N, C-alpha and C positions, 0 to 999 in steps of 0.2 A: 503493499499501501505507498503509496509517494507521501511522503509527510509535506506538511504544509511551507517548512520552507522553502522545500523543493520546486515546489509551484509558482513560487515568486523568482527565486533562478530559472524556471524553465519557461516562464513568461517574458521575463525582461529578453535572454537568450532568441525567443520566438521573434520578437519584434524588433529585434539586430538584424534576425539573420531574413526579415521580410522587407527591410529597408526603412521601417515605422522612427525607430531612431537610428543616429548615427554619431560621430565622435562630438561632442561640444553639445548635444540635446541634454533638456535635463528632464529626468525622469519626474512621475505626477508624485502627490506628497503620499506618506505614508499612510495616512487616514484614507486618500483617495485608490491606493494599491487595495488597502487590506477589504474594503467595500468590493473595489470589481475582482476579486479574485478570494472572497469568502473565507478569506484568514485574519487570522490577530495582528495587529501592529507589530506585537513579539516577532513574529512569525518572517513578518517584510521583513524586520531589521535583520532578522538572522539572516535572512536570502541577500538581501541587501549587505551585508559584512561579506560573504563568501564571495559575493562579485566583487566586491573591493578586493578581496586578496589574490582573486582570478588576475586582477590587473582590468578588469572590464569598466569599473565604476569610480568615480570619484567623490567621495562622499563629505561635502564640504560644510562643516558645523553652521547652523544659522542660514545657510544659504539652499541647500540642497543637494541630489545625487546627480550628477552629472556623468554620461558615456564617455568614457574615455579610452586608452590603447595603451596604457602602459604593461605590456606582457614580459618587457626583459626581466622584473626581478621574479615574476613567477615561473619563467624558464629558470634562471638561476637557482631558486628554489629546488624546483626537479629536478633537475641533473644534480645539484649538491647531494641533494638526498640520494639518489641513483648512486654516484660517487661511492658514499660513505654505506649504502645496506647493500648493495650489489658488490661492490667490489672493484668496480669498474678500474681497468688498468691505465696506465697512461698512452700505451700502445692504440688502446681500443677510443680513446678520446682521440688522438693522432688521427687515427683512422677515419672518425667522424668528422674532424676538422677537414682530412682533407677531401673528403666526397664533398663539402661545403666549397670550398674553395675551390672543387675542378669545376662544379656546376656555376659559379660567378663567374669564373673567368670567360665563359663563353659567352655569356653575357655583357661582360666588360668590353671585351672585343668589338661589341654593337655601340656598347653606350658609354664610354667612360670619355667625359667631356678633356680637353685640351687642360685646364685648372687643375682637374684630377691627375692627369696622364703628369705634369709639370712637376705635383707634391710628392709621389712618387717619384720620379728621379731626383727631386733634393733629397728625400730621405735616404733614397740610395746612395749620392756624395756623400754623406753624413756618416752613414753605415758604413763605407771605403774609408774613409776619413778619423773615424773615431778608434782610440787607443786603447778604452778601456770597456770589459766586455760587457759592462749593465749598460750604458751609453751606447752600444750594438745593440744590444737587445730590445732597448726602446726603439731604434728607427728598424731593426726587426720587425718588431711588432705592429707599429705603424704600417709598414708599406701592404701586410697582409691584412689590414682592416681597409686601406685604401681599396686593394684589390676587390673586397666583398661589397666595400660601398659603391663603389661605382660599377655595378649587377644592376645596382635602381631596385632591386627585391627585396621587398621589405621583410620578408618570412627570411630571407637567406641572412639580413643583415641581425635583427633579434637573434635570431640562433647564435651566429657566429659570435655577436657580443655575450652571449649569455655563456656560450663556451670557455672564452676567456676570461672571464669572473671565474669559473671553476678551475679552469687551468692556473691561474694567478694566485689564486687562495689554497690550492689544496697540491699544487706539483710547483713550488716555489722554487725561482731559480734556473728551471730544465733551458729556457730559451739560451741564460747565459750560460749554463752548463757544457750544450750542443756546440755554441760556438769557439767555447774557448777551447775545445776537441782540435788538434790541430789538424787530423785527418780529414775532418769533414770541412772546417769553416773555410776551404779555398773553394771546394766544388758549392758548397750553399752562397758563398759571393758570388760567384758566378752561375749558378741559377735562378739568384735575384736579379742579375744584371737583366738575362734573358728574357723572364717572365715580364721586367717591365720593357724591352724591348718588342716584346709578343705583342702589348699591350699600344707600342706607340705603331706599330708597323700593321698593326690589326691580321698579325699573323695566327691563327688558332692552334694550326700543329706545333710548332712554336714554342708557344706557351704551356699548353699540355704536357709536351715533352719536358720543358722545365721545370712544371709544379713535381710533374712524376720523379725526377730526382730529386729534386727538395725534400721530398718526403722518405726517398731510398736512403737519404742519410739520416734523416730523422731516426728512423727505424731501424738501420746497422747501428747506429749509436744507444737506440734502447737493448738490440739484442746480444751488445759488447759484452 
Protein backbone atom coordinates (compact mmCIF):
# COMPACT_ATOMS: atom_id res chain seq x y z
CA UNK A 1 0.00 0.00 0.00
CA UNK A 2 1.35 3.40 -1.00
CA UNK A 3 2.29 5.60 1.93
CA UNK A 4 0.84 9.10 2.07
CA UNK A 5 4.17 10.89 1.62
CA UNK A 6 4.86 8.74 -1.44
CA UNK A 7 1.73 10.19 -3.04
CA UNK A 8 3.32 13.62 -2.69
CA UNK A 9 6.62 12.49 -4.22
CA UNK A 10 4.85 10.72 -7.10
CA UNK A 11 2.54 13.69 -7.70
CA UNK A 12 5.38 16.22 -7.98
CA UNK A 13 7.43 13.85 -10.12
CA UNK A 14 4.51 13.30 -12.51
CA UNK A 15 3.88 17.04 -12.73
CA UNK A 16 7.51 17.61 -13.69
CA UNK A 17 7.54 14.78 -16.23
CA UNK A 18 4.30 16.08 -17.78
CA UNK A 19 5.87 19.51 -18.18
CA UNK A 20 3.51 21.26 -15.78
CA UNK A 21 6.38 22.27 -13.52
CA UNK A 22 9.91 23.13 -14.58
CA UNK A 23 13.01 24.57 -12.92
CA UNK A 24 12.21 27.74 -10.99
CA UNK A 25 8.46 27.09 -10.67
CA UNK A 26 6.83 27.41 -7.27
CA UNK A 27 4.73 24.54 -5.96
CA UNK A 28 1.28 25.04 -4.41
CA UNK A 29 1.19 25.61 -0.65
CA UNK A 30 1.33 22.65 1.72
CA UNK A 31 -2.35 23.21 2.54
CA UNK A 32 -3.36 23.17 -1.13
CA UNK A 33 -1.36 20.02 -1.83
CA UNK A 34 -2.78 18.28 1.24
CA UNK A 35 -6.33 19.02 0.07
CA UNK A 36 -5.63 18.06 -3.52
CA UNK A 37 -4.01 14.73 -2.62
CA UNK A 38 -6.21 14.00 0.40
CA UNK A 39 -3.27 13.58 2.74
CA UNK A 40 -2.15 15.33 5.91
CA UNK A 41 0.13 18.36 5.86
CA UNK A 42 2.64 16.25 7.78
CA UNK A 43 2.72 13.83 4.84
CA UNK A 44 3.16 16.73 2.44
CA UNK A 45 6.12 18.02 4.43
CA UNK A 46 7.70 14.56 4.51
CA UNK A 47 7.27 14.16 0.76
CA UNK A 48 8.72 17.61 0.10
CA UNK A 49 11.66 16.87 2.40
CA UNK A 50 12.46 13.73 0.39
CA UNK A 51 12.25 15.65 -2.89
CA UNK A 52 14.57 18.29 -1.45
CA UNK A 53 17.09 15.61 -0.46
CA UNK A 54 16.88 14.21 -3.99
CA UNK A 55 17.80 17.63 -5.37
CA UNK A 56 14.46 18.22 -7.10
CA UNK A 57 13.25 20.96 -4.74
CA UNK A 58 14.52 24.01 -2.94
CA UNK A 59 12.49 24.64 0.23
CA UNK A 60 12.83 28.31 1.14
CA UNK A 61 11.62 29.27 4.58
CA UNK A 62 8.86 31.88 4.37
CA UNK A 63 8.81 31.86 0.57
CA UNK A 64 7.73 28.41 -0.53
CA UNK A 65 8.96 25.35 -2.38
CA UNK A 66 10.56 25.68 -5.80
CA UNK A 67 11.54 23.19 -8.47
CA UNK A 68 15.30 23.07 -8.87
CA UNK A 69 17.85 20.77 -10.46
CA UNK A 70 20.67 20.40 -7.97
CA UNK A 71 21.27 16.68 -8.42
CA UNK A 72 25.05 16.71 -8.11
CA UNK A 73 24.99 16.37 -4.30
CA UNK A 74 22.50 13.49 -4.55
CA UNK A 75 24.77 11.66 -6.97
CA UNK A 76 27.77 12.29 -4.73
CA UNK A 77 25.92 10.74 -1.77
CA UNK A 78 24.88 7.70 -3.83
CA UNK A 79 28.35 7.16 -5.28
CA UNK A 80 29.94 7.64 -1.87
CA UNK A 81 27.68 4.99 -0.33
CA UNK A 82 28.40 2.63 -3.24
CA UNK A 83 32.12 3.15 -2.69
CA UNK A 84 31.82 2.48 1.06
CA UNK A 85 29.20 -0.29 1.10
CA UNK A 86 30.09 -2.24 -2.02
CA UNK A 87 33.84 -1.84 -1.73
CA UNK A 88 34.16 -0.17 -5.11
CA UNK A 89 37.78 -0.16 -6.27
CA UNK A 90 39.72 2.69 -7.87
CA UNK A 91 39.93 0.52 -11.00
CA UNK A 92 36.12 0.44 -11.20
CA UNK A 93 35.91 4.19 -10.66
CA UNK A 94 38.50 4.70 -13.41
CA UNK A 95 36.57 2.46 -15.79
CA UNK A 96 33.39 4.47 -15.17
CA UNK A 97 35.33 7.70 -15.68
CA UNK A 98 36.72 6.33 -18.96
CA UNK A 99 33.20 5.53 -20.16
CA UNK A 100 32.03 9.07 -19.36
CA UNK A 101 35.02 10.77 -20.95
CA UNK A 102 34.89 8.57 -24.04
CA UNK A 103 31.30 9.51 -24.77
CA UNK A 104 31.97 13.15 -23.89
CA UNK A 105 34.90 13.25 -26.31
CA UNK A 106 32.70 12.27 -29.25
CA UNK A 107 30.47 15.25 -28.46
CA UNK A 108 33.34 17.61 -27.68
CA UNK A 109 34.72 17.18 -31.20
CA UNK A 110 31.42 18.56 -32.48
CA UNK A 111 30.54 21.16 -29.86
CA UNK A 112 33.69 22.59 -28.23
CA UNK A 113 33.93 26.36 -28.53
CA UNK A 114 37.12 28.23 -29.42
CA UNK A 115 37.20 29.62 -25.88
CA UNK A 116 37.01 26.12 -24.37
CA UNK A 117 39.76 24.83 -26.66
CA UNK A 118 42.00 27.75 -25.76
CA UNK A 119 41.41 27.09 -22.06
CA UNK A 120 42.39 23.43 -22.54
CA UNK A 121 45.56 24.54 -24.33
CA UNK A 122 46.35 26.96 -21.51
CA UNK A 123 46.08 24.25 -18.86
CA UNK A 124 48.16 21.93 -21.06
CA UNK A 125 50.95 24.52 -21.15
CA UNK A 126 50.70 24.90 -17.37
CA UNK A 127 50.77 21.12 -16.94
CA UNK A 128 53.96 20.91 -19.02
CA UNK A 129 55.75 23.75 -17.23
CA UNK A 130 54.75 22.85 -13.65
CA UNK A 131 57.51 21.46 -11.44
CA UNK A 132 55.36 20.31 -8.50
CA UNK A 133 53.15 17.24 -8.79
CA UNK A 134 50.28 18.88 -6.90
CA UNK A 135 50.25 21.70 -9.47
CA UNK A 136 50.40 19.21 -12.34
CA UNK A 137 47.50 17.34 -10.78
CA UNK A 138 45.42 20.53 -10.62
CA UNK A 139 45.89 21.27 -14.32
CA UNK A 140 45.40 17.61 -15.27
CA UNK A 141 42.07 17.65 -13.42
CA UNK A 142 41.01 20.88 -15.12
CA UNK A 143 41.77 19.53 -18.61
CA UNK A 144 39.58 16.50 -18.03
CA UNK A 145 36.76 18.59 -16.61
CA UNK A 146 36.89 20.91 -19.63
CA UNK A 147 36.74 17.91 -21.97
CA UNK A 148 33.50 16.80 -20.33
CA UNK A 149 32.08 20.32 -19.97
CA UNK A 150 32.62 20.98 -23.67
CA UNK A 151 30.31 18.06 -24.49
CA UNK A 152 27.43 20.37 -23.47
CA UNK A 153 25.63 17.28 -22.13
CA UNK A 154 24.36 17.99 -18.62
CA UNK A 155 23.96 14.30 -17.70
CA UNK A 156 27.62 13.63 -18.49
CA UNK A 157 28.77 16.78 -16.70
CA UNK A 158 26.82 16.14 -13.48
CA UNK A 159 27.92 12.49 -13.28
CA UNK A 160 31.54 13.46 -13.94
CA UNK A 161 31.47 16.16 -11.25
CA UNK A 162 30.00 13.73 -8.73
CA UNK A 163 32.54 11.06 -9.63
CA UNK A 164 35.40 13.56 -9.27
CA UNK A 165 34.17 14.55 -5.81
CA UNK A 166 34.19 10.90 -4.71
CA UNK A 167 37.68 10.39 -6.15
CA UNK A 168 39.04 13.48 -4.43
CA UNK A 169 37.53 12.49 -1.10
CA UNK A 170 38.26 8.77 -0.94
CA UNK A 171 41.20 8.21 -3.26
CA UNK A 172 43.26 11.20 -2.18
CA UNK A 173 46.32 12.20 -4.18
CA UNK A 174 45.91 9.38 -6.71
CA UNK A 175 46.46 11.82 -9.60
CA UNK A 176 49.59 13.11 -7.86
CA UNK A 177 50.98 9.60 -7.38
CA UNK A 178 50.29 8.58 -10.98
CA UNK A 179 51.89 11.73 -12.38
CA UNK A 180 54.89 11.26 -10.08
CA UNK A 181 55.56 7.82 -11.56
CA UNK A 182 58.24 8.43 -14.19
CA UNK A 183 57.22 5.36 -16.20
CA UNK A 184 53.82 6.84 -16.88
CA UNK A 185 54.28 10.60 -16.69
CA UNK A 186 55.78 11.16 -20.15
CA UNK A 187 53.16 8.96 -21.79
CA UNK A 188 50.37 10.73 -19.92
CA UNK A 189 51.71 14.09 -21.01
CA UNK A 190 51.71 13.01 -24.63
CA UNK A 191 48.19 11.59 -24.40
CA UNK A 192 46.99 14.94 -22.99
CA UNK A 193 48.62 16.79 -25.89
CA UNK A 194 46.98 14.51 -28.44
CA UNK A 195 43.60 14.74 -26.73
CA UNK A 196 43.61 18.51 -27.01
CA UNK A 197 45.00 18.38 -30.57
CA UNK A 198 42.15 16.05 -31.53
CA UNK A 199 39.63 18.59 -30.28
CA UNK A 200 41.42 21.42 -32.08
CA UNK A 201 41.60 19.38 -35.33
CA UNK A 202 38.17 17.73 -34.88
CA UNK A 203 39.85 14.32 -35.20
CA UNK A 204 37.64 11.75 -33.46
CA UNK A 205 39.97 8.80 -34.13
CA UNK A 206 43.03 10.56 -32.70
CA UNK A 207 41.03 11.62 -29.65
CA UNK A 208 39.80 8.16 -28.78
CA UNK A 209 43.21 6.62 -29.35
CA UNK A 210 44.77 9.22 -27.03
CA UNK A 211 42.10 8.71 -24.39
CA UNK A 212 42.53 4.93 -24.51
CA UNK A 213 46.30 5.27 -24.06
CA UNK A 214 45.73 7.69 -21.18
CA UNK A 215 43.68 5.14 -19.27
CA UNK A 216 46.02 2.27 -20.15
CA UNK A 217 48.74 4.20 -18.28
CA UNK A 218 46.40 4.56 -15.31
CA UNK A 219 45.44 0.86 -15.36
CA UNK A 220 49.09 -0.15 -15.63
CA UNK A 221 49.89 1.95 -12.56
CA UNK A 222 46.98 0.46 -10.60
CA UNK A 223 47.94 -3.10 -11.56
CA UNK A 224 51.67 -2.66 -10.81
